[in-house]
PLY file of the C-alpha trace (Angstrom):
ply
format ascii 1.0
element vertex 336
property float x
property float y
property float z
element edge 334
property int vertex1
property int vertex2
end_header
0.60 37.83 13.10
2.34 38.32 16.65
-0.58 41.07 17.54
-2.95 38.33 16.19
-1.78 35.62 18.13
-1.78 37.47 21.54
-5.60 39.00 20.51
-6.48 35.58 20.01
-4.97 34.28 23.28
-6.89 36.99 25.29
-9.93 36.38 23.54
-10.16 33.16 24.52
-10.32 34.01 28.21
-12.08 37.40 27.85
-14.67 37.53 24.73
-18.19 36.87 25.05
-18.97 33.35 24.67
-20.49 32.07 21.15
-23.65 29.69 21.05
-21.34 26.84 20.33
-19.26 27.37 23.65
-22.43 28.07 25.45
-24.02 24.73 24.18
-20.80 22.78 25.13
-20.73 24.10 29.01
-23.47 21.58 29.45
-20.60 18.62 29.60
-17.74 18.45 32.22
-14.51 19.74 30.99
-11.16 18.13 31.00
-8.99 18.48 34.07
-5.90 20.18 33.16
-3.99 17.63 35.07
-5.09 14.90 32.27
-2.64 16.85 30.38
-0.09 17.73 32.48
0.03 13.78 33.82
0.56 12.71 30.28
3.12 15.78 29.46
5.18 14.34 32.54
5.09 10.54 31.73
5.90 11.19 28.14
9.11 13.40 28.91
10.05 11.12 31.62
10.05 8.04 29.36
11.91 10.08 26.58
14.49 11.18 28.80
15.09 7.69 30.00
15.43 6.42 26.35
18.09 9.32 25.74
19.93 8.69 28.77
19.97 4.87 29.36
19.62 3.87 25.62
21.94 6.62 24.18
23.80 4.35 21.95
20.44 3.67 20.19
18.71 6.85 20.14
21.83 9.01 19.69
20.38 12.20 20.86
21.65 13.80 24.28
19.16 14.45 26.88
19.42 18.37 26.18
18.12 17.93 22.48
15.05 16.42 23.73
14.39 19.36 26.05
15.20 21.84 23.26
12.96 19.84 20.98
10.05 19.84 23.38
10.32 23.64 23.89
10.31 24.18 20.18
7.10 22.17 19.96
5.71 24.16 23.03
6.61 27.66 21.21
5.41 26.88 17.75
2.05 24.89 18.56
0.17 28.33 19.29
1.08 29.98 15.89
1.15 26.86 13.94
-2.38 26.28 15.12
-3.71 29.49 14.25
-2.30 29.19 10.95
-3.57 25.84 10.18
-7.14 26.87 11.46
-6.83 29.64 9.02
-5.34 27.63 5.83
-7.01 24.05 6.92
-2.41 23.15 6.52
25.57 16.40 13.77
26.08 13.58 11.17
24.12 11.39 13.07
21.00 10.72 11.03
19.27 8.48 13.86
19.71 11.26 16.23
18.22 13.67 13.60
15.40 11.67 13.22
14.52 11.35 17.26
14.63 15.21 17.15
12.38 15.58 14.26
9.94 12.89 16.12
10.10 14.88 19.32
9.97 18.33 18.02
8.06 18.91 14.75
6.23 15.57 15.00
5.05 16.39 18.41
3.81 19.93 17.14
2.16 18.51 14.26
0.40 15.63 16.44
-0.68 18.89 18.75
-2.28 20.40 16.03
-4.06 17.29 14.77
-5.19 16.95 18.17
-6.70 20.33 18.35
-8.29 20.04 14.96
-10.24 17.04 16.14
-11.46 19.09 19.36
-12.44 21.88 17.32
-14.62 19.66 14.99
-15.92 18.06 17.96
-16.90 21.41 19.60
-18.71 22.13 16.62
-20.57 18.73 16.81
-21.31 18.95 20.35
-19.50 15.88 21.58
-18.42 16.06 25.16
-14.98 16.69 25.66
-14.01 14.11 28.11
-15.17 11.36 25.48
-13.21 13.11 22.59
-10.13 13.39 24.91
-10.49 9.41 25.94
-11.01 8.23 22.21
-8.22 10.22 21.09
-6.04 8.97 23.90
-7.19 5.22 23.43
-6.79 5.73 19.70
-3.37 6.76 19.83
-2.20 3.88 21.92
-3.83 1.36 19.89
-2.74 3.00 16.46
0.94 3.13 18.01
0.70 -0.54 19.02
-0.39 -1.63 15.86
1.51 0.14 13.64
4.59 -0.85 15.36
3.56 -4.48 15.50
2.97 -4.44 11.78
5.80 -2.69 10.76
7.95 -5.11 12.85
6.07 -8.15 11.17
6.71 -6.64 7.64
10.44 -6.30 8.40
10.78 -9.59 9.17
8.53 -11.26 6.72
9.05 -9.28 3.69
12.22 -10.04 2.00
14.34 -6.95 0.88
11.61 -4.63 1.86
12.16 -0.90 0.87
14.99 -1.92 -1.43
13.88 -0.93 -5.00
17.06 -2.36 -6.58
16.30 -5.94 -4.87
12.58 -6.18 -5.36
10.33 -7.42 -8.27
9.51 -4.48 -10.93
5.82 -4.55 -9.79
6.47 -5.30 -5.96
4.24 -3.15 -3.75
6.89 -3.08 -0.86
8.79 0.08 -2.23
7.78 2.24 0.89
7.43 5.57 -0.88
5.89 7.11 2.41
8.62 6.14 4.51
11.22 6.81 2.11
10.58 10.68 2.65
11.19 10.59 6.46
14.39 8.69 5.83
15.71 11.00 3.05
15.02 13.88 5.52
17.15 12.15 8.10
19.79 11.84 5.41
19.61 15.33 4.18
19.72 16.85 7.54
21.75 14.50 9.84
24.10 12.50 7.56
25.03 14.67 4.43
24.29 18.01 6.19
22.41 20.89 4.90
25.59 22.79 4.00
25.91 20.22 0.95
22.22 20.54 0.27
21.08 23.98 0.69
24.55 25.77 1.70
27.40 27.25 -0.32
28.51 23.66 -1.25
25.19 22.31 -2.50
23.01 22.66 -5.62
20.08 24.50 -4.00
21.42 27.39 -1.99
19.10 29.82 -4.28
16.11 28.63 -2.19
17.42 30.42 0.96
16.27 33.70 -0.93
12.38 32.28 -0.42
12.94 33.05 3.17
13.42 36.57 2.32
10.46 36.34 -0.04
8.31 35.19 2.73
9.31 37.73 5.08
8.65 40.44 2.63
5.48 39.02 1.23
3.11 40.13 3.93
4.95 43.64 4.18
3.83 44.09 0.48
0.15 43.09 1.12
0.11 45.82 4.01
1.52 48.71 1.90
-0.86 47.74 -0.87
-3.90 48.10 1.99
-2.44 51.19 3.05
-2.37 52.63 -0.32
-5.89 51.36 -1.32
-7.68 51.32 1.66
-11.20 51.43 0.08
-10.40 47.86 -1.22
-11.84 45.57 1.45
-10.38 42.34 -0.41
-6.94 43.23 0.00
-6.56 42.55 3.85
-8.18 39.11 2.82
-4.98 37.88 1.07
-3.61 35.22 3.10
-0.18 34.24 1.93
0.15 31.21 4.37
-2.89 30.02 2.50
-1.76 30.71 -0.89
1.69 29.70 -0.51
1.45 26.84 2.18
-0.24 24.59 0.09
2.34 24.72 -2.66
4.39 22.57 0.11
2.67 19.53 -0.99
3.15 19.90 -4.57
6.34 17.10 -5.02
4.11 14.30 -3.65
0.71 15.29 -4.99
-0.76 15.68 -8.78
-1.93 18.50 -10.77
-5.31 16.75 -10.53
-5.38 17.24 -6.50
-5.08 20.92 -6.85
-7.37 21.27 -9.66
-10.16 19.57 -7.55
-8.91 21.81 -4.69
-9.36 24.72 -6.52
-12.68 24.02 -8.00
-14.44 23.10 -4.81
-12.83 25.68 -2.95
-13.69 28.39 -5.55
-17.56 27.17 -5.74
-18.04 26.67 -2.10
-16.13 29.17 -0.59
-16.75 32.11 -3.15
-20.31 31.64 -4.46
-21.57 30.34 -1.16
-19.77 32.71 1.13
-20.61 35.77 -1.36
-24.60 34.80 -1.87
-25.60 32.55 0.96
-23.22 33.45 3.84
-25.29 31.51 6.37
-24.58 28.32 4.54
-21.01 28.78 4.68
-21.48 29.39 8.39
-23.60 26.48 9.21
-22.05 23.67 6.48
-18.14 24.87 6.09
-16.82 22.14 8.60
-19.67 19.69 7.95
-17.96 19.94 4.26
-14.54 19.51 5.22
-15.20 16.61 7.50
-17.11 14.90 4.84
-14.29 15.51 2.29
-11.79 14.12 4.53
-14.05 11.15 5.53
-14.87 10.38 1.73
-10.99 10.27 0.94
-10.34 7.90 4.18
-13.12 5.77 2.77
-12.29 5.51 -0.72
-8.77 4.84 0.23
-9.89 1.79 1.81
-12.21 0.79 -0.42
-9.55 1.25 -3.41
-7.10 -0.87 -1.52
-9.34 -3.69 -0.72
-10.68 -3.62 -4.11
-7.84 -3.12 -6.58
-4.60 -2.68 -4.32
-4.76 -6.07 -2.90
-4.30 -7.53 -6.12
-1.41 -5.11 -7.28
-3.95 -3.58 -9.79
-4.39 0.13 -10.75
-7.13 2.18 -12.20
-6.12 4.39 -15.22
-8.34 7.24 -16.37
-8.10 10.74 -17.87
-7.44 12.13 -14.23
-4.46 9.93 -13.79
-3.14 9.81 -17.15
0.38 11.43 -17.50
0.45 12.25 -13.60
3.20 10.01 -12.82
6.81 10.21 -14.06
9.16 7.37 -13.13
12.41 8.35 -11.33
15.47 8.40 -13.55
17.66 5.41 -13.21
20.87 6.94 -14.22
22.93 9.97 -12.83
22.62 13.31 -14.58
25.75 14.81 -13.03
29.08 14.67 -15.34
31.69 12.14 -14.28
29.58 9.61 -12.51
30.15 5.90 -13.88
26.92 3.47 -13.30
26.94 0.19 -14.94
24.42 0.35 -17.69
24.31 3.85 -17.88
25.76 6.30 -20.58
28.95 8.59 -19.15
27.95 12.21 -19.34
0 1
1 2
2 3
3 4
4 5
5 6
6 7
7 8
8 9
9 10
10 11
11 12
12 13
13 14
14 15
15 16
16 17
17 18
18 19
19 20
20 21
21 22
22 23
23 24
24 25
25 26
26 27
27 28
28 29
29 30
30 31
31 32
32 33
33 34
34 35
35 36
36 37
37 38
38 39
39 40
40 41
41 42
42 43
43 44
44 45
45 46
46 47
47 48
48 49
49 50
50 51
51 52
52 53
53 54
54 55
55 56
56 57
57 58
58 59
59 60
60 61
61 62
62 63
63 64
64 65
65 66
66 67
67 68
68 69
69 70
70 71
71 72
72 73
73 74
74 75
75 76
76 77
77 78
78 79
79 80
80 81
81 82
82 83
83 84
84 85
85 86
87 88
88 89
89 90
90 91
91 92
92 93
93 94
94 95
95 96
96 97
97 98
98 99
99 100
100 101
101 102
102 103
103 104
104 105
105 106
106 107
107 108
108 109
109 110
110 111
111 112
112 113
113 114
114 115
115 116
116 117
117 118
118 119
119 120
120 121
121 122
122 123
123 124
124 125
125 126
126 127
127 128
128 129
129 130
130 131
131 132
132 133
133 134
134 135
135 136
136 137
137 138
138 139
139 140
140 141
141 142
142 143
143 144
144 145
145 146
146 147
147 148
148 149
149 150
150 151
151 152
152 153
153 154
154 155
155 156
156 157
157 158
158 159
159 160
160 161
161 162
162 163
163 164
164 165
165 166
166 167
167 168
168 169
169 170
170 171
171 172
172 173
173 174
174 175
175 176
176 177
177 178
178 179
179 180
180 181
181 182
182 183
183 184
184 185
185 186
186 187
187 188
188 189
189 190
190 191
191 192
192 193
193 194
194 195
195 196
196 197
197 198
198 199
199 200
200 201
201 202
202 203
203 204
204 205
205 206
206 207
207 208
208 209
209 210
210 211
211 212
212 213
213 214
214 215
215 216
216 217
217 218
218 219
219 220
220 221
221 222
222 223
223 224
224 225
225 226
226 227
227 228
228 229
229 230
230 231
231 232
232 233
233 234
234 235
235 236
236 237
237 238
238 239
239 240
240 241
241 242
242 243
243 244
244 245
245 246
246 247
247 248
248 249
249 250
250 251
251 252
252 253
253 254
254 255
255 256
256 257
257 258
258 259
259 260
260 261
261 262
262 263
263 264
264 265
265 266
266 267
267 268
268 269
269 270
270 271
271 272
272 273
273 274
274 275
275 276
276 277
277 278
278 279
279 280
280 281
281 282
282 283
283 284
284 285
285 286
286 287
287 288
288 289
289 290
290 291
291 292
292 293
293 294
294 295
295 296
296 297
297 298
298 299
299 300
300 301
301 302
302 303
303 304
304 305
305 306
306 307
307 308
308 309
309 310
310 311
311 312
312 313
313 314
314 315
315 316
316 317
317 318
318 319
319 320
320 321
321 322
322 323
323 324
324 325
325 326
326 327
327 328
328 329
329 330
330 331
331 332
332 333
333 334
334 335
């Protein structure tokens, strides 16, 4: 992977231009100082928050610098993987570090994905940059305003035990971000994945992830005539499983079906179709999911209704209301 990253980096400057790059030369490129200016402004504002509002942010200035350095180092390798796969007891400080470190890298990868799609669609780079910049400002402002309004208008929002049984204000998406801050910033990883936790065995998967590519490489050396062995990509095979906890089996059945039909049969028998329409199909599927999400919300979600069909039957399992560990007493629950 290190060699591939280095080769891709050099190729971006020295390799022969493809047809897409040649066609995009007719547009003015984005000046580098646009990016440097935005980086300087955001870092300055973030440093000001960490220094002058440290009681609220709880993260020291050096934590911000470290998070920014992590985002800078991992953006390139994570971008390559994404392009290939197409995927201190202070909780508030932990959330801030995650925002400036991981979320900055994730947004950078998403930014590059949009530029890649615009490159294939022959959209002027400056227009792409301005649309993304304006969209980010509008989305951030509107999201903050809506969140502030909901927190002050919906009573007991995000509190399952105080909300009515069918209330839509349980905040399942925000709960994931909150749980991460509790696990890593309040409880601490040692009590979850360390020697004092129940999930310490999961650390062995780091060893498995390191050994996996070596095994594929050894098989390739042992059977060099089998051209399909080098095509085994473990980030593709294993990376998607990270979405299994919130997703349902139906999502993966549909993904496997579409991916197998289009990428295997079309790539095998109509390779030119794959080269022409692969990114278009990806964009169309993403747009279809976004459109149907909005349509379902305004058609049934607003009235707190739901659709039940064979694809959703048995897809949901309610969380346990009573503790499963022995010796914990909760009113209304049997004692283990």
